Structure formats: structure tokens, C-alpha cells
Wavefront OBJ file of the C-alpha trace (Angstrom):
o trace
v 39.187 178.637 116.263
v 39.095 176.911 112.842
v 35.769 177.192 110.890
v 35.226 173.550 111.235
v 35.632 173.687 115.117
v 32.948 176.598 115.264
v 30.784 174.596 113.099
v 30.868 171.742 115.504
v 30.112 174.113 118.585
v 27.395 175.629 116.785
v 25.865 172.265 116.083
v 26.239 171.121 119.472
v 24.654 174.010 120.872
v 21.632 173.878 118.454
v 21.594 170.092 119.418
v 21.182 171.007 123.244
v 18.244 173.458 122.209
v 16.383 171.448 119.917
v 12.939 170.549 120.872
v 11.420 167.210 120.392
v 13.316 163.647 120.077
v 12.111 163.123 116.465
v 14.718 162.069 113.896
v 13.551 165.013 111.510
v 14.074 167.730 114.121
v 17.410 166.419 115.228
v 18.531 166.304 111.608
v 17.638 169.988 111.544
v 19.329 170.739 114.513
v 22.578 168.819 114.047
v 23.084 168.235 110.354
v 21.256 170.461 107.987
v 23.980 173.161 108.351
v 26.614 170.792 106.700
v 24.498 168.193 104.665
v 21.734 170.668 103.548
v 18.101 171.084 104.635
v 17.403 168.290 102.079
v 20.367 166.083 102.680
v 21.816 166.289 99.380
v 25.223 167.541 100.665
v 24.893 171.389 99.966
v 25.931 172.934 103.199
v 24.531 176.364 104.386
v 26.570 179.658 102.834
v 27.915 180.473 106.507
v 29.428 176.856 106.922
v 32.999 176.260 105.779
v 34.204 172.426 105.541
v 37.491 171.228 104.771
v 36.064 167.942 102.985
v 32.491 168.327 100.905
v 29.713 166.604 102.860
v 28.201 163.443 101.775
v 24.831 163.384 99.971
v 22.601 161.555 102.406
v 19.850 161.050 99.769
v 21.971 158.839 97.513
v 20.714 155.485 97.922
v 23.640 153.423 97.185
v 25.771 155.207 100.030
v 23.250 155.126 102.831
v 21.932 151.597 102.272
v 25.430 150.075 102.082
v 26.228 150.173 105.843
v 24.408 148.849 108.870
v 22.525 150.956 111.167
v 24.957 150.435 113.989
v 27.789 151.821 111.762
v 25.861 155.030 111.323
v 25.047 155.158 114.849
v 28.784 154.898 115.824
v 29.875 157.769 113.389
v 26.993 160.123 114.795
v 27.972 159.202 118.292
v 31.808 159.181 118.203
v 32.391 161.904 115.348
v 34.302 161.328 112.179
v 37.623 161.445 113.628
v 37.038 158.140 115.606
v 36.718 156.372 111.916
v 39.435 158.279 110.066
v 37.078 160.257 108.379
v 36.691 164.122 108.304
v 37.234 166.314 111.475
v 34.426 168.360 110.106
v 32.018 165.522 111.408
v 31.560 166.458 115.001
v 30.609 163.654 117.938
v 27.038 164.022 119.269
v 27.325 161.189 121.871
v 26.970 163.838 124.616
v 24.470 165.856 122.964
v 21.614 163.060 122.621
v 20.552 159.939 124.014
v 21.179 156.494 122.128
v 17.579 156.606 121.383
v 17.594 160.147 119.867
v 20.764 159.320 117.748
v 19.401 156.103 116.539
v 16.137 158.064 115.556
v 18.263 160.364 113.828
v 20.095 157.714 111.924
v 16.645 156.031 110.788
v 15.364 159.343 109.369
v 18.880 160.094 107.416
v 18.613 156.583 105.912
v 14.909 157.379 105.109
v 16.110 160.079 102.760
v 16.787 157.575 100.194
v 13.592 157.334 98.415
v 13.824 154.488 96.227
v 12.696 150.834 97.638
v 14.623 147.676 96.755
v 18.175 148.413 97.865
v 19.582 145.446 100.122
v 20.415 147.020 103.618
v 23.882 146.828 104.736
v 22.809 144.820 107.663
v 22.929 141.958 105.291
v 26.324 142.581 103.957
v 28.298 139.657 105.575
v 31.863 139.185 105.856
v 33.439 137.599 102.989
v 34.228 133.799 103.243
v 36.701 131.853 101.348
v 34.534 129.511 99.336
v 30.948 130.825 99.178
v 29.971 133.761 96.682
v 28.604 136.570 98.839
v 24.836 137.175 98.088
v 25.184 140.833 98.771
v 26.082 142.944 95.444
v 29.613 144.677 96.265
v 32.085 147.056 95.159
v 35.268 145.514 96.122
v 38.889 144.755 95.139
v 40.073 141.430 96.509
v 43.705 139.952 96.382
v 43.604 136.279 97.299
v 46.670 133.798 97.774
v 45.933 130.034 98.037
v 48.888 128.129 98.285
v 51.085 128.918 95.252
v 48.100 130.513 93.233
v 47.021 133.962 93.268
v 43.937 135.873 92.023
v 43.019 139.662 91.703
v 39.063 140.011 91.851
v 37.152 143.266 90.920
v 33.706 143.838 91.655
v 31.458 146.378 90.566
v 27.855 147.128 91.887
v 25.303 148.109 89.039
v 22.091 149.744 90.566
v 20.363 148.199 93.418
v 20.939 144.391 93.056
v 23.186 143.713 90.002
v 26.867 143.050 90.376
v 29.651 142.494 87.778
v 32.840 140.617 88.475
v 36.128 140.055 86.699
v 39.028 138.224 88.025
v 42.506 137.234 86.706
v 44.770 134.459 88.054
v 48.377 133.403 88.373
v 50.497 130.525 89.738
v 54.142 130.329 90.599
v 54.404 126.420 90.918
v 57.302 125.836 88.557
v 55.315 124.703 85.665
v 55.430 126.554 82.521
v 53.390 129.762 82.224
v 52.473 131.541 85.242
v 49.283 133.234 83.705
v 46.485 130.818 85.010
v 43.310 132.465 83.069
v 40.650 134.909 83.706
v 36.799 134.512 84.638
v 33.839 136.966 84.294
v 30.643 136.700 86.405
v 27.132 138.400 86.920
v 25.403 138.191 90.098
v 21.699 139.543 91.013
v 20.104 139.547 94.140
v 16.931 137.805 93.880
v 15.354 138.336 97.456
v 16.254 140.039 100.896
v 14.513 140.339 104.085
v 15.905 142.417 106.875
v 13.097 141.036 109.249
v 14.336 137.611 108.809
v 18.118 138.614 108.378
v 18.425 136.718 105.336
v 19.148 137.205 101.264
v 19.663 135.046 98.358
v 21.330 135.819 94.715
v 21.541 134.025 91.397
v 24.651 134.159 89.123
v 26.779 132.685 86.641
v 30.704 132.602 86.152
v 32.269 131.989 82.760
v 35.896 131.072 82.012
v 37.288 131.177 78.649
v 40.148 128.992 77.177
v 43.166 131.047 78.156
v 46.198 130.648 80.074
v 46.359 127.296 81.786
v 42.489 126.759 81.021
v 42.144 124.626 77.851
v 38.289 124.868 77.501
v 35.335 126.859 78.146
v 33.978 126.406 81.548
v 30.554 128.037 82.893
v 29.304 127.731 86.402
v 25.859 129.002 87.526
v 25.110 129.408 91.272
v 22.749 130.004 93.895
v 23.887 131.860 97.014
v 22.325 132.881 100.175
v 23.398 134.506 103.593
v 21.549 134.453 106.932
v 21.991 135.914 110.362
v 19.003 134.436 112.388
v 18.533 136.302 115.773
v 22.180 137.897 115.349
v 23.652 134.500 116.715
v 25.384 132.494 114.085
v 26.179 133.860 110.598
v 25.437 131.280 107.797
v 26.261 131.512 104.117
v 25.934 128.771 101.470
v 25.988 128.129 97.914
v 25.078 125.719 95.363
v 26.963 125.560 92.126
v 27.058 123.432 88.725
v 29.860 123.113 86.560
v 29.496 122.969 82.794
v 32.524 122.070 80.652
v 32.891 122.776 76.889
v 32.718 119.282 75.070
v 31.597 117.235 78.394
v 28.514 119.186 79.503
v 27.497 119.299 83.162
v 30.722 117.819 84.902
v 30.056 118.398 88.887
v 27.926 120.090 91.345
v 29.353 121.734 94.158
v 27.952 122.426 97.552
v 29.443 124.894 100.053
v 28.190 126.155 103.438
v 29.859 128.295 106.290
v 29.239 129.462 109.592
v 30.464 132.138 111.705
v 30.160 134.708 114.652
v 31.042 138.052 114.803
v 33.342 138.957 117.877
v 33.968 142.649 117.752
v 36.124 143.208 114.616
v 36.904 139.698 114.082
v 34.811 136.849 112.583
v 36.156 133.232 113.063
v 34.561 131.055 110.235
v 34.416 127.467 109.220
v 33.313 126.482 105.781
v 32.798 123.037 104.166
v 32.999 122.302 100.408
v 31.740 119.193 98.881
v 32.070 118.586 95.118
v 29.943 115.538 93.471
v 31.706 114.940 89.833
v 29.886 113.055 87.330
v 32.904 110.845 86.886
v 35.508 110.227 89.407
v 36.035 110.778 93.106
v 34.043 113.039 95.450
v 36.020 115.687 97.480
v 35.211 117.127 100.831
v 37.400 119.871 102.124
v 37.323 121.979 105.631
v 38.016 125.695 105.709
v 38.919 127.251 109.198
v 39.479 131.044 108.850
v 39.670 134.276 110.560
v 38.083 137.339 108.879
v 39.504 140.578 110.381
v 38.440 144.281 110.109
v 41.610 146.406 109.556
v 40.706 149.682 109.049
v 38.525 151.787 111.509
v 36.027 152.622 108.857
v 35.765 148.731 108.024
v 36.348 149.200 104.378
v 39.637 147.263 104.276
v 39.568 143.744 105.824
v 41.591 140.424 105.671
v 41.171 136.921 106.314
v 43.647 133.978 107.025
v 43.009 130.437 107.138
v 43.825 126.990 105.183
v 42.056 124.220 102.997
v 42.045 120.898 104.731
v 41.286 118.306 102.419
v 39.148 115.296 103.866
v 37.997 113.070 101.104
v 39.264 113.135 97.545
v 42.031 111.674 95.429
v 45.742 111.541 96.933
v 47.708 113.222 97.461
v 45.947 115.562 99.966
v 48.018 118.242 101.392
v 46.801 121.317 103.352
v 47.175 125.026 101.765
v 47.297 128.231 103.437
v 44.715 130.691 102.139
v 44.677 134.634 102.631
v 42.980 137.625 101.057
v 42.698 141.300 101.624
v 39.929 143.323 100.189
v 39.176 146.929 99.914
v 35.658 148.235 99.686
v 36.411 151.167 97.502
v 32.837 152.568 97.324
v 33.147 153.399 101.020
v 36.388 155.453 101.050
v 39.720 155.756 99.288
v 42.212 153.116 100.470
v 44.395 155.372 102.536
v 41.140 156.920 104.528
v 39.316 155.547 107.456
v 42.606 154.040 109.320
l 1 2 3 4 5 6 7 8 9 10 11 12 13 14 15 16 17 18 19 20 21 22 23 24 25 26 27 28 29 30 31 32 33 34 35 36 37 38 39 40 41 42 43 44 45 46 47 48 49 50 51 52 53 54 55 56 57 58 59 60 61 62 63 64 65 66 67 68 69 70 71 72 73 74 75 76 77 78 79 80 81 82 83 84 85 86 87 88 89 90 91 92 93 94 95 96 97 98 99 100 101 102 103 104 105 106 107 108 109 110 111 112 113 114 115 116 117 118 119 120 121 122 123 124 125 126 127 128 129 130 131 132 133 134 135 136 137 138 139 140 141 142 143 144 145 146 147 148 149 150 151 152 153 154 155 156 157 158 159 160 161 162 163 164 165 166 167 168 169 170 171 172 173 174 175 176 177 178 179 180 181 182 183 184 185 186 187 188 189 190 191 192 193 194 195 196 197 198 199 200 201 202 203 204 205 206 207 208 209 210 211 212 213 214 215 216 217 218 219 220 221 222 223 224 225 226 227 228 229 230 231 232 233 234 235 236 237 238 239 240 241 242 243 244 245 246 247 248 249 250 251 252 253 254 255 256 257 258 259 260 261 262 263 264 265 266 267 268 269 270 271 272 273 274 275 276 277 278 279 280 281 282 283 284 285 286 287 288 289 290 291 292 293 294 295 296 297 298 299 300 301 302 303 304 305 306 307 308 309 310 311 312 313 314 315 316 317 318 319 320 321 322 323 324 325 326 327 328 329 330 331
């Protein structure tokens, strides 16, 4: 019998003997031997683990995932999500209510307020900038253009972003330019299932970009009554030597169906001079890894109003939430 198997059996035995249904009592019975009495990830001296346990007091980790995700891991164990076998399954040791009480206690070990909860970390759409601060790497292909995006969360609500673009369309120069961005979560409410953020993107004159372009934006997301998922954005475009050149309005709706989320976005751009454009973006977001830290989306841009010619374009992206786990774990 391996040490990790023995630790799992001991934990399950203690669970069956533990008095009371409170989250703290369950934590002492089920989790303290591995994660430490205070949740900081320091196991008992008699516990031997193949993978160091998580620090459950780290707000960045405990707040980023929804409660149901934590419940799934406690119920089914680490192996069900491609994680460490050291994490046993407690689904037969306690009731769903007891497991949920435990999860809520564990998440309360984060002693800092102001961290947006993972329930508001909605699936990424094509157009609308996510309102949730994120740690992600995203590779996007849009027609003959590609983009590599790196997002880095700083603290509770701030996010920095850098992206580089290329285009293989037969024109001179495949390097299309770079963009930097900053985003800050202004407000969130778990009770209302909504959040809003303010940000700004800046694109310098590099590659095919011939002038500075700055785009401030306000973005939001909402999941009222866990029915339809709604995300939207209002953005303005400022160009060097021209000033404000356009305003853009973007909104999308979707619905979670297991590990997939069909979505439809609409993008409407109103330039100061020139013709307005309206496009539709049907898409299907898919969770690829069992852990959920790798996802992809496939869809199209369907121009409806705007200058000719109006040709549809396929759009796809793959994203990796690198704060959750290494790329090859969690499958």
C-alpha cells in the first residue's frame, strides 16, 4: 500500500467518525492532515504526498474557481480532474450538503475581501473583453490574421495584457502590430451575478499599424438567475491626428450546456465619418481539459451591414489559464 493510498484511507476513516456537519469540523477530519491545520499547505509530519498540497489561504487560488468546481474535486477526487492522486474522493463519506459546507469553509480561509469570485469568470467570447481579471494565454486565428495574447492578473482586480498580431494574406510584411492594455474590475456582485470593468488598449505605429490608436472601454458580464449568460462592451477609438474616430457597441448572449457554451455576439461600429458596420458572430465555446484550464472556441464573423465586399470569416481560438495548472496537467 502506497503512502498516498494510506493517507486517503485514514482521511476517509476520520470522515466517517467526525462529529457534526460544520465545514470547520469536516476540514479537520478530511483535509488538515494534508493541507495543514491552518490551510497553508503544510502537511502533518506523518503524511507523505507525491505533490505538494495547495495553500488554501491564498486568495488568488481560492477565489478564481466557482464553488461547484471545488465541490466536484472534493466529491470525485483529484484523479477525476487530472490532478494529484493524493487528493481522495469524499463523495461517499459525506452528503452533498456537508461537502458544500466544507468547500465554503475552505474558501473562507482567504481573509482578504474584494476578490471577485470565480462564479463571475464567464467563458471568453470573440468580441467582448472579459470583465473578470484573468491569467491566460490565448492564440486566435481570424481569417488570415493571427494574434497571440498574454494576460496577467495583478492583485485582486487589475489585469495587464500584451498581444502581437500577424497576417498571412499575400501583402508585404507579415507582422501586423502589437497592443498593450490595462483593465480594472470596478464592481462585482455575486448576489446579482454580475460585474463591470474599465480598461484601455493602446496600439503603437508598428508593423502594419501606421499611427497611434487608443481604445478606452467599459465591459460587463451578467448571469441573471443562471439562465442566459450576457456580456457586453462599449468602446471608443481615438486615432493620432484624427481624434475620436468611432464608437463600438458589442453584446453577446450564451447558455452553458455541460462543457460547451453556444454564444451569439453582435458588433456595431459607428464611425465619425464613413459607413456604419454591423456583424454577427455565432460561436461555440468548449472546455477541453477535465480541469477546465484549457478551452477553445470556433465560430464565424458574418458581416450584415457595411462597405462591400462583405465576406464571412472563420474565427477560432485556444486558451490556457496558466494560473490553474501547467498546460499538460488536468487532462
